[in-house]
C-alpha positions as CSV (number, residue, x, y, z in Angstrom):
1,M,24.1,102.0,196.0
2,I,25.3,105.4,197.2
3,L,28.9,104.3,196.9
4,E,28.4,103.5,193.2
5,G,26.5,106.8,192.9
6,A,29.4,108.6,194.4
7,I,31.8,106.9,192.0
8,G,29.7,108.1,189.0
9,D,29.5,111.6,190.5
10,T,33.3,111.8,191.1
11,Y,34.3,110.4,187.8
12,G,31.7,112.5,185.9
13,A,32.7,115.7,187.7
14,G,35.9,115.7,185.7
15,F,33.9,116.0,182.5
16,E,30.9,118.2,183.5
17,F,30.0,120.5,180.6
18,A,33.5,119.9,179.2
19,D,34.3,120.2,175.5
20,I,33.1,117.2,173.6
21,E,36.5,116.7,172.1
22,M,38.1,116.5,175.6
23,I,35.5,113.9,176.5
24,K,36.2,111.8,173.4
25,L,39.9,111.9,174.2
26,K,40.0,111.3,177.9
27,N,36.8,109.4,178.8
28,N,38.5,106.0,178.9
29,L,37.9,104.9,182.5
30,T,41.5,105.0,183.5
31,Q,41.6,107.8,186.0
32,F,39.6,110.5,187.7
33,E,40.1,113.4,185.3
34,V,41.0,116.9,186.5
35,H,38.3,119.3,185.3
36,P,39.8,122.0,183.1
37,L,38.0,124.7,185.1
38,F,37.4,123.2,188.6
39,S,40.5,121.4,189.7
40,S,39.5,121.7,193.4
41,I,36.9,118.9,192.9
42,H,39.4,116.4,191.6
43,K,38.7,112.9,193.1
44,K,35.8,114.4,195.2
45,Y,32.1,113.8,194.9
46,T,29.9,116.9,194.5
47,D,26.5,118.2,195.7
48,D,24.8,115.2,194.0
49,T,26.2,112.8,196.5
50,Q,26.3,115.1,199.5
51,M,22.6,115.9,199.3
52,T,21.8,112.2,198.6
53,L,23.6,111.4,201.9
54,G,21.3,113.8,203.6
55,I,18.2,112.1,202.3
56,A,19.6,108.7,203.2
57,E,20.5,109.8,206.8
58,L,17.0,111.1,207.3
59,L,15.5,107.7,206.3
60,I,17.9,105.8,208.6
61,E,17.3,108.1,211.5
62,G,13.6,107.8,211.2
63,T,13.1,111.5,211.5
64,E,9.7,112.9,210.9
65,W,9.5,113.8,207.2
66,T,8.8,117.5,207.1
67,K,10.0,120.4,205.0
68,L,11.9,121.7,208.1
69,S,13.6,118.4,208.9
70,I,14.7,117.9,205.3
71,A,15.9,121.5,205.0
72,N,17.8,121.2,208.3
73,K,19.5,118.1,207.0
74,F,20.5,119.8,203.7
75,V,22.1,122.6,205.6
76,D,23.7,120.2,208.1
77,V,25.4,118.0,205.5
78,F,26.8,121.1,203.8
79,K,28.0,122.9,206.9
80,R,29.8,119.8,208.3
81,D,31.6,119.3,205.0
82,P,31.5,122.3,202.7
83,R,32.4,121.4,199.1
84,E,32.0,122.8,195.7
85,G,29.8,121.5,192.9
86,Y,26.6,123.3,193.9
87,A,25.0,125.8,191.6
88,K,26.6,129.2,192.4
89,R,23.5,130.9,193.9
90,F,22.6,127.9,196.0
91,Y,26.2,127.5,197.2
92,S,26.2,131.2,198.2
93,L,22.9,130.7,200.0
94,L,24.1,127.7,201.9
95,C,27.2,129.6,203.0
96,E,25.1,132.5,204.2
97,I,22.4,130.6,206.2
98,N,22.6,128.7,209.5
99,S,19.4,126.6,209.6
100,G,16.8,124.8,207.6
101,Q,14.3,127.5,208.4
102,D,16.7,130.1,206.9
103,L,16.8,127.9,203.7
104,I,13.0,127.7,203.5
105,D,12.6,131.4,204.1
106,K,15.2,132.6,201.6
107,I,15.2,130.2,198.7
108,I,13.0,130.8,195.7
109,P,12.0,127.2,194.8
110,D,10.8,127.8,191.2
111,S,13.5,125.8,189.4
112,E,13.0,123.1,186.9
113,R,16.6,121.9,187.2
114,N,17.6,118.4,188.3
115,G,18.7,119.2,191.8
116,S,15.8,117.4,193.5
117,A,16.0,114.4,191.1
118,M,19.7,113.8,191.6
119,R,19.5,113.3,195.4
120,V,16.2,111.4,195.7
121,Y,17.1,107.8,194.8
122,P,17.5,106.4,198.4
123,I,13.7,107.1,198.9
124,G,13.0,104.1,196.6
125,I,14.1,101.8,199.3
126,L,10.7,102.3,201.0
127,K,8.1,99.5,200.5
128,N,5.1,101.7,199.8
129,E,4.9,103.4,196.4
130,N,2.5,106.1,197.7
131,E,4.9,106.9,200.5
132,I,7.7,107.2,197.9
133,L,5.7,109.6,195.9
134,E,4.9,111.7,198.9
135,K,8.4,111.9,200.3
136,A,10.0,112.5,196.9
137,K,7.5,115.4,196.3
138,L,8.1,117.0,199.7
139,Q,11.9,117.0,199.4
140,S,11.6,118.5,196.0
141,Q,9.2,121.3,197.0
142,I,11.9,122.8,199.3
143,T,14.2,123.7,196.4
144,H,12.4,122.7,193.2
145,N,8.7,123.3,193.6
146,T,7.7,122.9,190.0
147,E,5.7,120.1,188.3
148,N,8.5,119.0,186.1
149,A,11.1,118.8,188.9
150,I,8.6,117.0,191.2
151,V,7.6,114.3,188.7
152,S,11.2,113.8,187.7
153,A,12.2,113.2,191.3
154,Q,9.3,110.9,191.8
155,A,10.3,108.9,188.7
156,V,13.9,108.5,189.9
157,A,12.8,107.3,193.4
158,L,10.3,104.8,191.8
159,T,13.0,103.5,189.5
160,T,15.1,102.6,192.5
161,H,12.1,100.8,193.9
162,F,11.5,99.0,190.7
163,F,14.9,97.5,190.6
164,L,15.4,97.0,194.3
165,Y,12.2,95.1,194.7
166,N,12.5,93.3,191.4
167,K,9.3,94.6,189.9
168,G,10.2,93.4,186.5
169,L,12.8,93.5,183.7
170,K,14.3,96.8,182.8
171,S,12.4,96.7,179.5
172,Q,9.3,97.0,181.6
173,L,10.4,100.1,183.6
174,L,8.7,102.7,181.6
175,D,5.4,100.8,181.6
176,Y,5.7,100.5,185.4
177,L,6.2,104.2,185.7
178,Y,3.3,105.0,183.4
179,D,1.0,102.8,185.5
180,I,1.8,105.0,188.6
181,Q,2.5,108.4,187.1
182,K,0.6,108.4,183.9
183,I,3.5,110.0,182.2
184,N,5.0,108.7,178.9
185,W,8.7,108.7,179.7
186,S,11.1,107.8,176.9
187,A,14.5,106.1,176.7
188,D,15.9,107.5,173.5
189,W,17.8,110.5,174.6
190,Q,20.6,111.7,172.3
191,G,23.1,114.5,172.6
192,E,24.2,116.8,175.5
193,V,22.2,116.7,178.7
194,G,21.3,120.0,180.3
195,V,20.5,120.6,183.9
196,N,16.8,120.4,183.2
197,A,15.2,117.6,185.3
198,I,13.2,116.1,182.5
199,Q,16.3,115.9,180.3
200,T,18.3,114.3,183.0
201,V,15.6,111.6,183.7
202,Q,15.2,110.8,180.0
203,A,19.0,110.4,179.7
204,L,19.0,108.2,182.8
205,F,16.3,105.9,181.4
206,T,18.2,105.7,178.1
207,I,21.4,104.5,179.8
208,L,19.6,102.1,182.2
209,I,17.6,100.4,179.6
210,K,20.1,100.2,176.8
211,E,23.3,99.3,178.6
212,N,24.0,95.9,180.3
213,W,27.2,96.6,182.3
214,L,28.0,99.3,184.8
215,K,31.2,100.1,183.1
216,D,29.3,100.9,179.9
217,M,26.7,102.9,181.8
218,L,29.5,105.1,183.2
219,K,31.2,105.6,179.9
220,K,28.0,106.2,178.0
221,S,26.7,108.7,180.6
222,V,29.9,110.8,180.2
223,D,29.9,110.4,176.4
224,L,26.6,112.3,176.3
225,G,28.2,115.5,177.4
226,G,26.7,118.2,179.6
227,D,25.6,117.5,183.2
228,V,27.3,114.1,183.0
229,D,28.1,113.7,186.7
230,T,24.4,113.7,187.6
231,V,23.5,111.2,184.9
232,A,26.5,109.0,185.8
233,S,25.7,109.1,189.5
234,L,22.1,108.1,189.0
235,A,22.9,105.4,186.4
236,L,25.5,103.7,188.6
237,A,23.5,104.0,191.8
238,I,20.3,102.5,190.3
239,G,22.0,100.3,187.7
240,C,23.8,98.3,190.5
241,L,20.4,97.3,191.9
242,D,19.4,95.5,188.7
243,R,20.1,91.8,189.3
244,N,20.7,91.3,185.6
245,I,23.4,94.0,185.4
246,E,27.0,93.0,185.8
247,N,29.2,95.3,188.0
248,N,32.3,95.3,186.0
249,L,33.5,98.7,187.1
250,P,37.3,99.0,187.2
251,N,38.7,98.3,190.7
252,W,40.6,101.6,190.8
253,L,37.3,103.5,191.0
254,Y,36.7,101.9,194.4
255,F,40.3,102.3,195.6
256,E,40.9,105.9,194.6
257,I,37.6,107.5,195.5
258,E,38.0,109.9,198.5
259,N,37.9,108.3,202.0
260,G,37.9,111.2,204.4
261,K,35.4,111.6,207.2
262,Y,32.5,111.5,204.9
263,G,34.1,109.4,202.1
264,K,34.1,105.8,201.0
265,D,33.9,104.1,204.4
266,Y,31.2,106.5,205.7
267,I,29.2,105.9,202.5
268,K,29.5,102.2,202.7
269,N,28.1,102.3,206.3
270,I,25.2,104.4,205.1
271,D,24.5,101.9,202.3
272,S,24.5,99.1,204.9
273,E,22.1,100.9,207.2
274,L,19.8,101.7,204.3
275,L,19.5,98.1,203.3
276,K,18.5,97.2,206.8
277,L,15.3,99.2,206.3
278,I,14.1,96.7,203.8
279,N,13.7,94.1,206.5
280,K,12.0,96.3,209.0
C-alpha cells in the first residue's frame, strides 16, 4: 500500500505543476522524470510519503493518539531524513523547530490545502469507522484545522477502509461515503488539480472509479496536471487494495525507486506491519 503510494509520489513528483505540454510529451511510464525546476527530488518520494510513514508508524507502535504524539512524529520523520517537497513555509518551520510542541505552538493551522489528506490513508486499516473519523480529524487539526481539509482527510481514510475491508464495488464508494459523512462527493473531475483538499479528493475518486488498472491510474493522475504527485500517490496506494484492480505497474518502478535507509525495503516492512493490525 505505502510502497505503491511512494511509487506514485516519486513518479508524479517529476511532473508536479509542470507545463501540460511537457506532461503530454514525457508521461509515458518509462522513467522517473527529472522535474524541470526541482532536480534534487529525482527518484525520491516527497512529503506525501514521508508524513504517511509517520502516520503508519504511530499506528504500528500503538502510541496514544494525541495532537502532541502525532506532531512529535511529524517532526521526527522529517528530522531523521530531511527532504524537499514540503510547502516552503512548512519546510522552513520544520527546519526551525525541534519538537512536536514547537510545531503545535508555531503553526497556523488554517489551511484548506491537501496536506492532511495526502498522508492519512493508513488510518483506514482500522476496523472501526468512528475511530477512523476521529483519528483522521485529529491528525488534520494539527496542520489543517479547517472543515474542508478535515472532511477530505476523513474521506480518504474511509476510502482505504472501503477497499481493504471489501465494503462493496468501487461504483458504490460514493454512496458508502455519503452514508457516513452525508457529503455528496463526485467522481467527474476534469482539468488541473490544485493543492486544495476538496479538489484533490474529487480527482482521486475520479481516477479510482473510472480506471481499472494501476498503470492507467498512474498515467491518468499525471495527465490531469497540477499537484499530480499527491493524486498519483493516493490513487496507487488505495487502488492496489481493490481486489478487482489489476496491478500492472511496470516492474522498473519497483526496481528503481529509492532504497536508502527509509526507502523501498523500509516501506515494505512498514506495509507488512500495518497489515498485521488487521488480525489483532
